[in-house]
All heavy atoms as an XYZ file, in Angstrom:
688
protein
N     -10.894    -81.940    -23.124
C     -11.086    -80.651    -22.633
C     -12.046    -80.771    -21.422
O     -13.013    -81.539    -21.413
C     -11.843    -79.849    -23.737
C     -12.374    -78.560    -23.230
S     -12.998    -77.481    -24.496
C     -14.132    -78.426    -25.347
N     -11.700    -80.020    -20.383
C     -12.510    -80.020    -19.147
C     -13.478    -78.852    -19.138
O     -13.031    -77.686    -19.412
C     -11.570    -79.912    -17.917
C     -11.045    -81.237    -17.488
C     -10.414    -81.077    -16.199
N     -10.148    -82.425    -15.681
C      -9.448    -82.679    -14.597
N      -8.882    -81.705    -13.938
N      -9.261    -83.911    -14.205
N     -14.688    -79.109    -18.762
C     -15.716    -78.040    -18.687
C     -16.233    -78.098    -17.249
O     -16.575    -79.207    -16.728
C     -16.805    -78.255    -19.718
C     -17.893    -77.237    -19.486
C     -16.276    -78.238    -21.061
N     -16.383    -76.955    -16.605
C     -16.947    -76.859    -15.296
C     -18.214    -76.016    -15.292
O     -18.240    -75.002    -15.795
C     -15.869    -76.232    -14.338
C     -16.366    -76.240    -12.878
C     -15.259    -75.710    -11.920
O     -14.118    -75.505    -12.375
O     -15.578    -75.507    -10.825
N     -19.224    -76.662    -14.733
C     -20.559    -75.993    -14.637
C     -20.565    -75.251    -13.313
O     -20.629    -75.890    -12.259
C     -21.655    -76.981    -14.757
C     -21.603    -77.762    -16.049
C     -23.013    -76.301    -14.585
C     -22.596    -78.924    -16.146
N     -20.498    -73.918    -13.382
C     -20.454    -73.155    -12.178
C     -21.807    -72.583    -11.671
O     -22.070    -72.560    -10.541
C     -19.484    -71.967    -12.356
C     -18.047    -72.393    -12.512
C     -17.094    -71.189    -12.543
C     -15.704    -71.670    -12.732
N     -14.758    -70.541    -12.791
N     -22.629    -72.166    -12.652
C     -23.907    -71.599    -12.309
C     -24.959    -72.116    -13.250
O     -24.695    -72.087    -14.477
C     -23.852    -70.112    -12.270
C     -25.129    -69.480    -11.803
C     -25.035    -67.988    -11.830
C     -26.387    -67.445    -11.403
N     -26.507    -65.979    -11.626
N     -26.081    -72.535    -12.776
C     -27.203    -72.923    -13.633
C     -28.337    -71.971    -13.401
O     -28.783    -71.786    -12.299
C     -27.632    -74.377    -13.245
C     -26.474    -75.384    -13.353
C     -28.789    -74.780    -14.142
C     -26.824    -76.770    -12.904
N     -28.758    -71.348    -14.439
C     -29.852    -70.355    -14.348
C     -31.196    -71.114    -14.102
O     -31.494    -72.035    -14.815
N     -31.939    -70.610    -13.162
C     -33.221    -71.182    -12.817
C     -34.224    -70.987    -13.949
O     -34.973    -71.899    -14.318
C     -33.726    -70.701    -11.489
C     -32.779    -71.098    -10.369
C     -35.146    -71.143    -11.210
C     -33.070    -70.543     -9.028
N     -34.125    -69.827    -14.587
C     -35.093    -69.502    -15.703
C     -34.816    -70.437    -16.870
O     -35.757    -70.781    -17.626
C     -35.023    -68.043    -16.063
O     -33.777    -67.756    -16.532
N     -33.517    -70.760    -17.097
C     -33.190    -71.657    -18.266
C     -33.753    -73.040    -18.011
O     -34.132    -73.763    -18.972
C     -31.700    -71.735    -18.484
O     -31.067    -72.217    -17.322
C     -31.149    -70.378    -18.876
N     -33.858    -73.441    -16.802
C     -34.432    -74.754    -16.493
C     -35.943    -74.767    -16.599
O     -36.592    -75.665    -17.134
C     -33.978    -75.259    -15.078
C     -34.664    -76.502    -14.662
C     -32.504    -75.529    -15.077
N     -36.566    -73.714    -16.008
C     -37.978    -73.634    -15.970
C     -38.680    -73.331    -17.316
O     -39.759    -73.786    -17.638
C     -38.477    -72.613    -14.956
C     -38.194    -72.899    -13.527
C     -38.710    -71.824    -12.600
C     -38.866    -74.215    -13.114
N     -37.960    -72.598    -18.203
C     -38.495    -72.248    -19.510
C     -37.898    -73.063    -20.591
O     -37.902    -72.640    -21.826
C     -38.324    -70.768    -19.795
C     -39.065    -69.928    -18.800
C     -38.446    -69.088    -17.890
C     -40.440    -69.987    -18.710
C     -39.160    -68.352    -17.024
C     -41.159    -69.262    -17.827
C     -40.519    -68.443    -16.950
N     -37.372    -74.275    -20.304
C     -36.867    -75.136    -21.334
C     -37.848    -76.278    -21.566
O     -38.962    -76.200    -21.106
C     -35.489    -75.710    -20.888
O     -35.659    -76.538    -19.734
N     -37.440    -77.356    -22.177
C     -38.249    -78.474    -22.431
C     -38.294    -79.398    -21.190
O     -39.127    -80.337    -21.124
C     -37.790    -79.245    -23.653
C     -36.568    -80.080    -23.413
C     -38.884    -80.134    -24.249
N     -37.593    -79.097    -20.186
C     -37.503    -79.919    -18.953
C     -38.844    -80.066    -18.259
O     -39.224    -81.272    -17.950
C     -36.410    -79.321    -17.957
C     -36.322    -80.089    -16.723
C     -35.698    -81.378    -16.688
C     -36.690    -79.524    -15.493
C     -35.584    -82.071    -15.510
C     -36.486    -80.239    -14.308
C     -35.998    -81.527    -14.325
N     -39.661    -79.034    -18.020
C     -40.965    -79.259    -17.415
C     -41.925    -80.149    -18.244
O     -42.643    -80.919    -17.718
C     -41.534    -77.867    -17.269
C     -40.364    -76.922    -17.271
C     -39.326    -77.625    -18.147
N     -41.783    -79.976    -19.565
C     -42.632    -80.820    -20.461
C     -42.226    -82.264    -20.353
O     -43.085    -83.166    -20.305
C     -42.640    -80.286    -21.851
C     -43.405    -81.069    -22.856
C     -44.949    -80.934    -22.546
C     -43.110    -80.614    -24.275
N     -40.954    -82.518    -20.350
C     -40.494    -83.897    -20.191
C     -40.895    -84.477    -18.864
O     -41.239    -85.685    -18.794
C     -38.968    -83.909    -20.394
N     -40.777    -83.727    -17.765
C     -41.177    -84.272    -16.471
C     -42.688    -84.497    -16.444
O     -43.133    -85.534    -15.898
C     -40.819    -83.188    -15.367
C     -41.448    -83.550    -14.018
C     -39.344    -83.075    -15.258
N     -43.491    -83.679    -17.090
C     -44.932    -83.866    -17.115
C     -45.236    -85.101    -17.861
O     -46.189    -85.884    -17.512
C     -45.646    -82.631    -17.756
C     -47.150    -82.831    -17.876
C     -47.942    -82.855    -16.714
C     -47.757    -83.038    -19.045
C     -49.345    -83.034    -16.803
C     -49.085    -83.245    -19.198
C     -49.886    -83.207    -18.024
N     -44.572    -85.380    -19.009
C     -44.907    -86.554    -19.800
C     -44.536    -87.790    -19.022
O     -45.282    -88.770    -19.001
C     -44.058    -86.537    -21.141
C     -44.096    -87.835    -21.813
C     -44.653    -85.446    -22.014
N     -43.448    -87.755    -18.302
C     -43.064    -88.957    -17.466
C     -44.027    -89.156    -16.375
O     -44.500    -90.271    -16.044
C     -41.638    -88.820    -16.979
C     -41.316    -89.835    -15.893
C     -40.634    -88.906    -18.062
N     -44.470    -88.089    -15.724
C     -45.477    -88.203    -14.653
C     -46.858    -88.632    -15.144
O     -47.576    -89.427    -14.522
C     -45.632    -86.887    -13.891
C     -44.424    -86.389    -13.161
S     -43.909    -87.646    -11.959
C     -42.368    -86.869    -11.345
N     -47.203    -88.216    -16.358
C     -48.457    -88.626    -16.926
C     -48.371    -90.083    -17.293
O     -49.393    -90.841    -17.069
C     -48.733    -87.816    -18.222
C     -50.113    -87.900    -18.774
S     -51.298    -87.165    -17.611
C     -52.762    -87.728    -18.294
N     -47.265    -90.549    -17.820
C     -47.133    -91.986    -18.081
C     -47.205    -92.841    -16.845
O     -47.858    -93.931    -16.795
C     -45.798    -92.294    -18.880
C     -45.797    -91.809    -20.318
C     -44.446    -91.975    -20.915
C     -46.836    -92.513    -21.097
N     -46.596    -92.331    -15.816
C     -46.657    -93.102    -14.517
C     -48.097    -93.105    -13.936
O     -48.483    -94.084    -13.331
C     -45.665    -92.551    -13.490
O     -46.013    -91.260    -13.110
N     -48.852    -92.032    -14.097
C     -50.206    -91.930    -13.648
C     -51.115    -92.887    -14.497
O     -52.000    -93.490    -13.969
C     -50.802    -90.513    -13.654
N     -50.852    -92.952    -15.809
C     -51.620    -93.795    -16.667
C     -51.379    -95.276    -16.481
O     -52.143    -96.083    -16.912
C     -51.374    -93.409    -18.143
C     -51.995    -92.102    -18.581
C     -51.612    -91.865    -20.051
C     -53.499    -92.173    -18.440
N     -50.293    -95.611    -15.767
C     -50.062    -97.036    -15.467
C     -51.149    -97.575    -14.482
O     -51.350    -98.778    -14.460
C     -48.703    -97.193    -14.860
C     -47.556    -96.923    -15.796
S     -47.578    -97.873    -17.339
C     -46.992    -99.414    -16.661
N     -51.841    -96.696    -13.848
C     -52.929    -97.122    -12.882
C     -54.122    -97.554    -13.624
O     -55.039    -98.212    -13.096
C     -53.201    -95.957    -11.963
C     -54.224    -96.395    -10.968
C     -53.894    -95.914     -9.523
O     -52.837    -95.423     -9.290
O     -54.833    -95.904     -8.749
N     -54.237    -97.222    -14.922
C     -55.359    -97.725    -15.735
C     -55.445    -99.211    -15.761
O     -56.490    -99.822    -15.893
C     -55.319    -97.095    -17.138
C     -56.410    -97.661    -18.049
C     -55.517    -95.532    -17.031
N     -54.300    -99.820    -15.674
C     -54.205   -101.297    -15.757
C     -54.545   -101.996    -14.416
O     -54.500   -103.236    -14.319
C     -52.805   -101.712    -16.191
C     -52.493   -101.232    -17.598
C     -51.487   -100.300    -17.741
C     -53.158   -101.770    -18.706
C     -51.181    -99.834    -19.029
C     -52.848   -101.237    -19.955
C     -51.862   -100.314    -20.111
N     -54.968   -101.223    -13.452
C     -55.398   -101.785    -12.208
C     -56.750   -102.429    -12.400
O     -57.716   -101.836    -12.968
C     -55.582   -100.604    -11.155
C     -55.949   -101.112     -9.772
O     -56.039   -102.298     -9.571
N     -56.202   -100.146     -8.928
N     -56.865   -103.742    -12.091
C     -58.144   -104.447    -12.351
C     -59.309   -103.933    -11.568
O     -60.488   -104.209    -11.923
C     -57.833   -105.911    -12.022
C     -56.610   -105.925    -11.162
C     -55.883   -104.557    -11.489
N     -59.116   -103.272    -10.471
C     -60.234   -102.787     -9.666
C     -60.687   -101.382     -9.998
O     -61.541   -100.897     -9.396
C     -59.783   -102.780     -8.144
C     -59.478   -104.201     -7.627
O     -60.114   -105.112     -8.191
O     -58.656   -104.339     -6.735
N     -60.035   -100.791    -10.991
C     -60.304    -99.409    -11.350
C     -61.644    -99.338    -12.210
O     -61.842   -100.142    -13.082
C     -59.172    -98.846    -12.167
N     -62.434    -98.396    -11.900
C     -63.617    -98.039    -12.645
C     -63.298    -96.782    -13.413
O     -63.143    -95.748    -12.794
C     -64.807    -97.816    -11.777
C     -66.045    -97.478    -12.608
C     -65.122    -99.097    -10.961
N     -63.169    -96.881    -14.727
C     -62.710    -95.834    -15.529
C     -63.871    -94.950    -15.915
O     -64.803    -95.374    -16.612
C     -61.955    -96.286    -16.770
C     -60.696    -97.096    -16.330
C     -61.511    -95.139    -17.683
C     -59.972    -97.755    -17.400
N     -63.922    -93.680    -15.459
C     -64.832    -92.689    -15.888
C     -64.150    -91.316    -15.962
O     -62.923    -91.258    -15.789
C     -66.081    -92.638    -14.884
C     -65.653    -92.482    -13.405
O     -64.523    -92.077    -13.136
N     -66.508    -92.824    -12.513
N     -64.946    -90.231    -16.198
C     -64.293    -88.928    -16.335
C     -63.641    -88.414    -15.069
O     -62.577    -87.899    -15.169
C     -65.338    -87.938    -16.827
N     -64.253    -88.722    -13.932
C     -63.650    -88.273    -12.660
C     -62.335    -89.036    -12.384
O     -61.372    -88.464    -11.927
C     -64.620    -88.534    -11.522
N     -62.253    -90.294    -12.793
C     -61.024    -91.085    -12.552
C     -59.946    -90.528    -13.481
O     -58.781    -90.405    -13.011
C     -61.275    -92.550    -12.897
C     -60.176    -93.466    -12.702
C     -59.719    -93.802    -11.427
C     -59.439    -93.981    -13.788
C     -58.648    -94.635    -11.230
C     -58.407    -94.793    -13.606
C     -57.961    -95.114    -12.285
O     -56.909    -95.953    -12.156
N     -60.185    -90.208    -14.770
C     -59.221    -89.703    -15.686
C     -58.736    -88.324    -15.170
O     -57.584    -88.026    -15.239
C     -59.805    -89.580    -17.092
C     -60.207    -90.986    -17.616
C     -58.794    -88.942    -18.061
C     -59.017    -91.943    -17.719
N     -59.670    -87.489    -14.690
C     -59.291    -86.150    -14.223
C     -58.420    -86.321    -12.913
O     -57.534    -85.522    -12.720
C     -60.551    -85.341    -13.871
C     -61.246    -84.755    -15.077
S     -60.142    -83.819    -16.129
C     -59.769    -82.429    -15.105
N     -58.676    -87.300    -12.119
C     -57.837    -87.539    -10.996
C     -56.460    -87.966    -11.364
O     -55.475    -87.512    -10.747
N     -56.307    -88.741    -12.437
C     -54.992    -89.136    -12.928
C     -54.255    -87.911    -13.488
O     -53.040    -87.757    -13.210
C     -55.092    -90.209    -14.055
C     -55.536    -91.529    -13.588
C     -55.663    -92.489    -14.787
C     -54.666    -92.114    -12.524
N     -54.945    -87.032    -14.212
C     -54.305    -85.825    -14.773
C     -53.863    -84.944    -13.671
O     -52.799    -84.352    -13.628
C     -55.209    -85.131    -15.752
C     -54.663    -83.751    -16.165
C     -55.444    -86.015    -16.974
N     -54.753    -84.779    -12.597
C     -54.437    -83.882    -11.484
C     -53.272    -84.465    -10.702
O     -52.396    -83.734    -10.207
C     -55.656    -83.725    -10.563
C     -56.683    -82.839    -11.173
S     -56.165    -81.252    -11.736
C     -55.839    -80.499    -10.202
N     -53.173    -85.777    -10.587
C     -52.007    -86.372     -9.898
C     -50.712    -86.121    -10.707
O     -49.598    -85.842    -10.103
C     -52.193    -87.849     -9.723
C     -51.059    -88.409     -8.837
C     -51.164    -89.897     -8.558
N     -52.496    -90.466     -8.733
C     -52.680    -91.778     -8.854
N     -51.661    -92.544     -8.758
N     -53.876    -92.313     -8.977
N     -50.797    -86.187    -12.039
C     -49.625    -85.940    -12.857
C     -49.181    -84.434    -12.780
O     -48.028    -84.154    -12.611
C     -49.882    -86.229    -14.341
N     -50.144    -83.505    -12.664
C     -49.822    -82.123    -12.549
C     -49.246    -81.816    -11.206
O     -48.246    -81.110    -11.072
C     -51.108    -81.266    -12.800
C     -51.472    -81.331    -14.238
C     -50.882    -79.826    -12.349
C     -52.848    -80.665    -14.541
N     -49.800    -82.464    -10.167
C     -49.311    -82.269     -8.788
C     -47.847    -82.835     -8.676
O     -47.030    -82.140     -8.090
C     -50.187    -82.961     -7.785
C     -49.740    -82.860     -6.314
C     -50.608    -83.701     -5.440
O     -51.456    -84.459     -5.908
N     -50.397    -83.505     -4.160
N     -47.615    -83.988     -9.254
C     -46.291    -84.595     -9.213
C     -45.276    -83.743     -9.954
O     -44.145    -83.580     -9.561
C     -46.315    -85.979     -9.771
O     -47.175    -86.791     -9.041
N     -45.720    -83.184    -11.081
C     -44.784    -82.321    -11.879
C     -44.424    -81.094    -11.100
O     -43.267    -80.672    -11.031
C     -45.508    -81.977    -13.192
O     -45.795    -83.153    -13.938
C     -44.572    -81.073    -14.078
N     -45.476    -80.431    -10.490
C     -45.136    -79.233     -9.733
C     -44.271    -79.500     -8.515
O     -43.289    -78.746     -8.252
C     -46.477    -78.542     -9.279
C     -47.226    -77.924    -10.394
C     -48.552    -77.379     -9.818
C     -46.502    -76.724    -10.997
N     -44.496    -80.595     -7.874
C     -43.661    -80.981     -6.716
C     -42.199    -81.218     -7.141
O     -41.233    -80.790     -6.527
C     -44.265    -82.139     -6.010
C     -43.567    -82.664     -4.749
C     -43.638    -81.676     -3.699
C     -44.122    -84.000     -4.308
N     -42.051    -81.907     -8.323
C     -40.693    -82.222     -8.800
C     -40.019    -80.918     -9.246
O     -38.806    -80.708     -8.958
C     -40.782    -83.197     -9.994
C     -39.473    -83.667    -10.461
C     -38.794    -84.711     -9.800
C     -38.814    -83.042    -11.495
C     -37.587    -85.153    -10.253
C     -37.582    -83.469    -11.936
C     -36.958    -84.562    -11.272
N     -40.745    -80.013     -9.839
C     -40.080    -78.744    -10.331
C     -39.699    -77.883     -9.182
O     -38.667    -77.178     -9.196
C     -41.032    -78.030    -11.282
C     -41.131    -78.689    -12.652
C     -42.141    -77.946    -13.542
C     -39.824    -78.809    -13.378
N     -40.552    -77.832     -8.122
C     -40.204    -77.005     -6.983
C     -39.003    -77.562     -6.258
O     -38.106    -76.802     -5.834
C     -41.415    -76.939     -5.959
C     -41.055    -76.401     -4.629
C     -42.524    -76.050     -6.574
N     -38.898    -78.881     -6.150
C     -37.747    -79.490     -5.513
C     -36.507    -79.250     -6.423
O     -35.371    -79.026     -5.854
C     -37.933    -80.952     -5.289
O     -38.123    -81.669     -6.526
N     -36.631    -79.320     -7.738
C     -35.508    -78.989     -8.629
C     -35.049    -77.567     -8.455
O     -33.826    -77.281     -8.479
C     -35.884    -79.234    -10.045
N     -35.958    -76.617     -8.277
C     -35.598    -75.219     -8.081
C     -34.842    -75.063     -6.769
O     -33.803    -74.347     -6.677
C     -36.858    -74.299     -8.137
C     -36.538    -72.943     -7.563
C     -37.351    -74.185     -9.523
N     -35.287    -75.721     -5.707
C     -34.539    -75.619     -4.430
C     -33.164    -76.257     -4.545
O     -32.168    -75.708     -4.037
C     -35.340    -76.418     -3.275
C     -36.403    -75.561     -2.709
C     -37.696    -76.063     -2.676
C     -36.200    -74.239     -2.264
C     -38.745    -75.318     -2.172
C     -37.258    -73.483     -1.792
C     -38.499    -74.038     -1.724
N     -32.990    -77.371     -5.289
C     -31.678    -77.930     -5.470
C     -30.770    -77.080     -6.296
O     -29.572    -76.904     -6.027
C     -31.745    -79.282     -6.138
C     -32.123    -80.378     -5.109
C     -33.256    -81.172     -5.444
C     -31.517    -80.640     -3.986
C     -33.669    -82.196     -4.529
C     -31.865    -81.599     -3.069
C     -32.936    -82.425     -3.379
N     -31.379    -76.355     -7.272
C     -30.605    -75.411     -8.088
C     -30.177    -74.196     -7.276
O     -29.028    -73.689     -7.439
C     -31.399    -74.919     -9.291
C     -31.530    -75.916    -10.469
C     -32.456    -75.349    -11.490
C     -30.170    -76.242    -11.054
N     -31.074    -73.725     -6.414
C     -30.647    -72.616     -5.471
C     -29.542    -73.026     -4.575
O     -28.554    -72.244     -4.362
C     -31.852    -72.165     -4.747
C     -32.917    -71.340     -5.485
C     -34.151    -71.073     -4.599
C     -32.359    -70.009     -5.916
N     -29.605    -74.245     -4.037
C     -28.558    -74.713     -3.142
C     -27.223    -74.856     -3.953
O     -26.176    -74.518     -3.402
C     -28.961    -76.060     -2.545
N     -27.348    -75.392     -5.125
C     -26.136    -75.597     -5.962
C     -25.512    -74.271     -6.337
O     -24.278    -74.089     -6.190
C     -26.483    -76.406     -7.226
C     -25.289    -76.547     -8.160
C     -24.388    -77.604     -7.915
C     -25.103    -75.792     -9.313
C     -23.349    -77.837     -8.757
C     -24.017    -76.023    -10.151
C     -23.171    -76.996     -9.901
O     -22.071    -77.199    -10.661
N     -26.340    -73.311     -6.699
C     -25.752    -71.996     -7.084
C     -25.229    -71.295     -5.788
O     -24.194    -70.554     -5.891
C     -26.848    -71.083     -7.725
C     -27.195    -71.568     -9.114
O     -26.405    -72.227     -9.755
N     -28.401    -71.230     -9.554
N     -25.783    -71.480     -4.658
C     -25.319    -70.873     -3.448
C     -23.934    -71.517     -3.091
O     -23.020    -70.762     -2.729
C     -26.302    -71.087     -2.322
C     -25.862    -70.517     -0.943
C     -25.855    -68.983     -1.005
C     -26.781    -70.965      0.135
N     -23.854    -72.806     -3.230
C     -22.538    -73.469     -2.893
C     -21.522    -73.049     -3.883
O     -20.302    -72.903     -3.518
C     -22.741    -74.939     -2.950
C     -23.507    -75.566     -1.741
C     -23.752    -77.035     -1.981
C     -22.756    -75.343     -0.496
N     -21.791    -72.838     -5.172
C     -20.838    -72.371     -6.126
C     -20.425    -70.944     -5.860
O     -19.283    -70.551     -6.047
C     -21.376    -72.516     -7.556
S     -21.460    -74.192     -8.145
N     -21.389    -70.142     -5.323
C     -21.047    -68.771     -5.014
C     -20.144    -68.659     -3.814
O     -19.323    -67.745     -3.738
C     -22.295    -67.927     -4.787
N     -20.285    -69.600     -2.876
C     -19.452    -69.633     -1.698
C     -18.002    -70.005     -2.000
O     -17.037    -69.570     -1.396
C     -20.058    -70.550     -0.609
C     -19.109    -70.843      0.549
C     -21.378    -70.017     -0.133
N     -17.843    -70.836     -2.988
C     -16.439    -71.180     -3.429
C     -16.318    -72.734     -3.661
O     -15.180    -73.127     -4.022
N     -17.326    -73.475     -3.472
C     -17.228    -74.958     -3.755
C     -17.151    -75.071     -5.309
O     -17.807    -74.321     -6.070
C     -18.529    -75.652     -3.272
C     -18.668    -75.416     -1.745
C     -18.452    -77.103     -3.552
C     -17.587    -76.067     -0.889
N     -16.346    -75.975     -5.755
C     -16.219    -76.191     -7.171
C     -17.490    -76.775     -7.745
O     -18.214    -77.552     -7.137
C     -15.051    -77.165     -7.513
C     -13.695    -76.553     -7.181
C     -12.665    -77.539     -7.586
N     -11.332    -76.987     -7.321
C     -10.204    -77.630     -7.552
N     -10.280    -78.877     -8.111
N      -9.069    -77.095     -7.238
N     -17.734    -76.416     -8.999
C     -18.904    -76.877     -9.724
C     -18.659    -78.322    -10.240
O     -17.587    -78.929    -10.041
N     -19.622    -78.832    -10.994
C     -19.474    -80.171    -11.590
C     -18.517    -80.053    -12.751
O     -18.662    -79.175    -13.650
C     -20.847    -80.686    -12.024
C     -20.760    -81.981    -12.776
C     -21.773    -80.791    -10.832
N     -17.570    -80.960    -12.775
C     -16.575    -81.007    -13.908
C     -16.894    -82.146    -14.832
O     -17.231    -83.233    -14.387
C     -15.186    -81.220    -13.365
C     -14.647    -80.018    -12.640
C     -13.180    -80.224    -12.382
N     -12.760    -79.562    -11.192
C     -11.701    -79.735    -10.540
N     -10.838    -80.692    -10.975
N     -11.374    -79.035     -9.512
N     -16.846    -81.860    -16.128
C     -17.099    -82.814    -17.134
C     -15.917    -82.830    -18.127
O     -15.449    -81.767    -18.501
C     -18.388    -82.526    -17.925
C     -18.671    -83.524    -19.009
C     -19.532    -82.400    -16.983
N     -15.474    -84.069    -18.433
C     -14.357    -84.070    -19.389
C     -14.960    -84.445    -20.759
O     -15.685    -85.439    -20.922
C     -13.373    -85.169    -19.005
C     -12.469    -84.781    -17.869
C     -11.217    -85.576    -17.759
O     -10.763    -86.106    -18.787
O     -10.698    -85.771    -16.679
N     -14.643    -83.670    -21.774
C     -15.117    -83.859    -23.120
C     -13.983    -84.218    -23.993
O     -12.891    -83.649    -23.871
C     -15.827    -82.589    -23.673
C     -17.035    -82.106    -22.826
C     -17.472    -80.755    -23.427
C     -18.147    -83.087    -22.920
N     -14.186    -85.178    -24.904
C     -13.194    -85.580    -25.772
C     -13.460    -85.070    -27.191
O     -14.545    -85.226    -27.678
C     -13.061    -87.103    -25.787
C     -12.549    -87.734    -24.546
C     -12.436    -89.251    -24.610
O     -12.510    -89.773    -25.717
O     -12.277    -89.848    -23.576
N     -12.483    -84.470    -27.788
C     -12.643    -84.000    -29.161
C     -12.305    -85.145    -30.129
O     -11.345    -85.910    -29.910
C     -11.701    -82.879    -29.447
C     -12.078    -81.624    -28.678
O     -13.247    -81.465    -28.293
O     -11.134    -80.811    -28.340
N     -13.121    -85.289    -31.149
C     -12.869    -86.328    -32.182
C     -12.488    -85.741    -33.421
O     -12.783    -84.674    -33.860
C     -14.229    -87.190    -32.313
C     -14.419    -88.022    -31.154
C     -15.622    -88.920    -31.465
C     -15.848    -89.810    -30.299
N     -16.927    -90.785    -30.578
């Protein structure tokens, strides 16, 4: 069976588990800096890591919204959406 994704709602992306998953990945990538041998770990350093994770998450979500707007605009113009073939078992 073929399924075509024609429109993706921006609110469904923003109010789903997607932002939380992005934040967890960004937080893990920020915490990798703890293993830096030159790092002095204190409260300001930890807050800097959290702020970097929040900033990266917001930047990623804003870019995702722009890509969704472009995708929805192209689908509205007449370009075909993404097609996925599903097999029934």
